N, C-alpha and C positions, 0 to 999 in steps of 0.2 A: 933221615935217610931220604933218601931220594930218588924216584924213579920217573921213567923216561917213556911217557907215551909216544905209541908212535900208531897216525890216523892215514888211510892211505883210499885213494880207489882207485881207476883210473881219470884217466885225463884227453874227452873227446871235443873236453869246450864244451861243455851243458852246465851249471853248476846244478842242477837236477841230480848230477851225477854224485849228490854229497848227499845223504840222510843218514838223522840217526836212529835208525833204526836198523841200515844198512852195512852203512861203512865202516871198514874194517879197525879195528881200534886191540891193536897189539902193546903189552905193559913191560918193560924191561927192567933189569937192572942196572944195567951200564951204557952210556953212551955207544956204545964200543959194540953191545950184544947189537944194538938198536941198527946205528948203519952198517951192522952183516949183516942185517932182515932188508932194510932196505936195499945194498945193494945184490942180494940175489931176484929179491922181488925186482929192479930191473932187469934181470938178465931174462928174464920168463921173455918166451915167442910167443905169438896165436897159434891160432892153425895152419893157417903161411908163412909159419918160419920170417912175422918180421916179430919186431922191439913190439911190446906192447908199455904206452903211458902210464901212468905213472902221478898224480899231485899225493904229494905231501905232506902234512902238516908235522909236526916236532913239536909235543908240551915237556917242559923240564918242571916237576911236583916236589913239592919239600911234600913229606908227609908225616917225618920227627924231623926236628932238630939231637944235636947227638947228643947236648945236656937227657930229652929225655929219652932214648936209647940206652942212654945209662939208668937215670931210675925204672927207667920198665924193667931192663937187665937184672936189676939188683934181687 
């Protein structure tokens, strides 16, 4: 089984924006759902109606192989 992680935060040019305790991390069961979430986030605007710039990091992680899933489900 593969999980698809998405980390994102505002991108104002400061590396300090990324923080282990405050940077959102979301988990998805498909790359398509993750991409839909990215598209939704990119469509956000600030209080002046201007687009908000975000920096995204995507990670694909196998947490179980197909053989492990088969054995686990037996």
